[in-house]
C-alpha positions as CSV (number, residue, x, y, z in Angstrom):
1,M,-3.0,17.4,38.4
2,L,0.4,16.9,36.8
3,L,0.4,17.0,33.0
4,S,2.7,14.8,31.0
5,I,5.3,16.6,28.8
6,D,3.3,15.8,25.7
7,Q,0.1,17.1,27.2
8,T,1.8,20.3,28.2
9,L,3.2,20.7,24.7
10,I,-0.2,20.1,23.1
11,E,-1.7,22.7,25.4
12,Q,1.0,25.2,24.4
13,L,0.6,24.3,20.7
14,R,-3.1,25.0,20.9
15,R,-2.2,28.4,22.2
16,G,-0.1,29.0,19.1
17,D,3.4,28.2,20.5
18,R,5.5,27.2,17.5
19,A,8.3,26.1,19.8
20,A,6.0,23.5,21.3
21,F,5.4,22.0,17.9
22,A,9.1,21.8,17.3
23,A,9.4,20.0,20.7
24,V,6.7,17.5,19.7
25,I,8.7,16.8,16.5
26,E,11.9,16.4,18.4
27,R,10.4,14.0,20.9
28,H,8.7,11.7,18.4
29,Q,10.4,12.1,15.0
30,R,12.8,9.2,15.5
31,A,10.0,6.8,16.4
32,V,7.8,7.9,13.5
33,Y,10.7,7.7,11.0
34,G,11.8,4.3,12.4
35,Y,8.2,3.0,12.0
36,L,8.0,4.2,8.4
37,R,11.6,3.2,7.5
38,A,11.0,-0.4,8.6
39,R,8.0,-0.6,6.2
40,L,9.4,1.2,3.1
41,L,12.4,0.2,1.0
42,Q,13.4,3.8,0.2
43,A,14.8,6.0,3.0
44,T,13.7,9.1,1.1
45,D,10.1,7.9,1.1
46,A,10.3,7.5,4.9
47,D,11.8,11.0,5.2
48,D,8.9,12.5,3.1
49,M,6.2,10.6,5.0
50,T,7.6,11.5,8.4
51,Q,7.3,15.2,7.4
52,E,3.7,14.5,6.2
53,V,2.9,12.8,9.5
54,F,3.8,15.9,11.4
55,L,2.1,18.2,9.0
56,R,-1.1,16.2,9.4
57,F,-0.7,16.2,13.1
58,Y,-0.3,20.0,13.1
59,L,-3.4,20.5,10.9
60,S,-5.6,18.2,12.9
61,Q,-4.4,19.1,16.4
62,A,-7.8,20.5,17.3
63,R,-9.2,17.0,17.1
64,F,-6.5,15.4,19.3
65,D,-7.8,14.3,22.7
66,S,-5.2,15.8,25.1
67,T,-5.6,12.9,27.4
68,A,-4.4,10.5,24.7
69,L,-0.8,9.6,24.1
70,V,0.8,11.5,21.3
71,R,3.1,8.8,19.9
72,P,0.3,6.2,19.2
73,W,-1.6,8.9,17.5
74,L,1.3,9.9,15.3
75,L,2.0,6.3,14.5
76,G,-1.7,5.9,13.5
77,I,-1.3,8.8,11.1
78,A,1.8,7.1,9.7
79,R,-0.1,3.8,9.3
80,N,-2.8,5.6,7.4
81,L,-0.2,7.3,5.2
82,L,1.3,3.9,4.4
83,R,-2.2,2.7,3.3
84,E,-2.6,5.8,1.1
85,H,0.9,5.2,-0.3
86,I,-0.1,1.7,-1.4
87,K,-3.4,2.8,-2.9
88,G,-2.0,5.9,-4.6
89,M,0.9,4.5,-6.5
90,K,1.5,2.0,-9.3
91,R,2.4,-1.5,-8.1
92,R,6.1,-1.5,-7.3
93,K,8.4,-3.8,-5.4
94,E,8.4,-1.8,-2.2
95,V,4.6,-1.7,-2.1
96,A,4.5,-5.5,-1.6
97,W,7.0,-5.2,1.3
98,T,4.8,-2.5,3.0
99,E,1.7,-4.7,2.4
100,L,3.4,-7.6,4.2
101,C,4.4,-5.4,7.1
102,L,0.9,-4.0,7.4
103,E,-0.7,-7.5,7.1
104,L,1.6,-8.9,9.8
105,E,1.1,-5.8,12.0
106,S,-2.7,-6.2,11.8
107,V,-2.5,-9.7,13.4
108,M,0.1,-8.8,16.1
109,P,-1.0,-7.9,19.6
110,P,-1.0,-4.1,20.0
111,D,1.8,-4.1,22.6
112,A,4.1,-6.0,20.3
113,Q,3.9,-3.5,17.4
114,W,6.3,-0.9,18.6
115,S,8.0,0.6,21.5
116,D,10.0,3.9,22.0
117,D,13.2,2.4,20.7
118,D,12.5,-0.8,18.9
119,D,10.1,-1.3,16.0
120,V,9.3,-5.0,15.8
121,M,9.1,-4.9,12.0
122,L,12.9,-4.2,11.9
123,H,13.2,-8.0,12.8
124,L,11.2,-9.1,9.7
125,P,14.2,-9.8,7.5
126,I,15.7,-12.1,10.1
127,C,12.4,-13.8,10.6
128,L,12.0,-14.3,6.8
129,D,15.4,-15.9,6.7
130,G,14.2,-18.4,9.4
131,L,11.4,-19.7,7.2
132,G,11.7,-22.9,5.3
133,P,12.7,-22.6,1.6
134,S,9.2,-23.2,0.2
135,A,7.5,-20.8,2.6
136,R,10.2,-18.1,2.0
137,E,9.8,-18.5,-1.7
138,A,6.0,-18.4,-1.5
139,I,6.2,-15.2,0.5
140,E,8.7,-13.7,-1.8
141,L,6.7,-14.6,-4.9
142,Q,3.5,-13.1,-3.4
143,Y,4.8,-10.0,-1.8
144,R,7.9,-9.1,-3.8
145,G,7.1,-10.8,-7.1
146,E,3.4,-9.9,-6.8
147,R,2.4,-13.2,-8.3
148,K,-1.1,-14.7,-8.1
149,L,-1.7,-17.9,-6.1
150,A,-2.1,-19.9,-9.3
151,E,1.3,-18.7,-10.6
152,I,2.9,-19.4,-7.3
153,G,1.4,-22.9,-7.3
154,R,2.8,-23.6,-10.8
155,Q,6.3,-22.5,-9.8
156,L,6.2,-24.5,-6.5
157,H,4.4,-27.5,-8.1
158,R,1.5,-27.2,-5.6
159,S,-2.2,-26.6,-5.9
160,E,-3.6,-23.2,-5.3
161,G,-5.2,-24.4,-2.0
162,A,-1.8,-25.7,-0.9
163,V,-0.2,-22.4,-1.7
164,K,-2.8,-20.5,0.2
165,L,-2.2,-22.8,3.3
166,L,1.6,-22.4,2.9
167,L,1.3,-18.6,2.8
168,H,-1.1,-18.6,5.8
169,R,1.4,-20.8,7.8
170,A,4.3,-18.7,6.7
171,R,2.6,-15.5,7.9
172,Q,1.8,-17.2,11.2
173,A,5.5,-18.3,11.5
174,L,6.6,-14.7,10.8
175,K,4.1,-13.3,13.4
176,D,5.4,-15.8,16.0
177,C,9.0,-15.0,15.2
178,L,8.4,-11.3,15.5
179,E,6.6,-11.8,18.9
180,R,9.5,-13.9,20.2
181,R,12.1,-11.4,19.1
182,K,10.1,-8.6,20.7
183,K,9.8,-10.5,24.0
184,R,13.5,-11.3,23.9
185,A,14.4,-7.6,23.3
186,E,12.2,-6.5,26.2
187,G,13.5,-9.2,28.6
């Protein structure tokens, strides 16, 4: 049976080969960093979290199923780190952006979330620009302004229920836009 490059590296890593760990990092660092960078406003945060992903990977390698793919596992670690990042820090502007990315990611089909070279969330700013003015403002107020529905309603002169529906439709429009851009990039 032929082993994939990643499977071979994992086997070597389990035998204590440090060069194999360096090779895993080299193969997947760009994808992990890109995934994190698209979801964080600060590049330095993405740098730090990328290092943390590989540290956690190294520390938990014994639990890794060698038949599984390495990149999805690393991106799962990155996703968990983002969730921890949100919980562990005071509310700041970039947390809201990360929350929007995670919320949209959770409703997207798994194959649309990322590929080797193109993270679908990199298209989010373009998709945001494509929303109507009210929808864009509602998204901005909720995720960047961290406003409550009642506050958004007052600012947009709408009921709280209407704002909730506007936000739901805006998130759906963003999801649809991201899926279209992903398909266009693949085709």
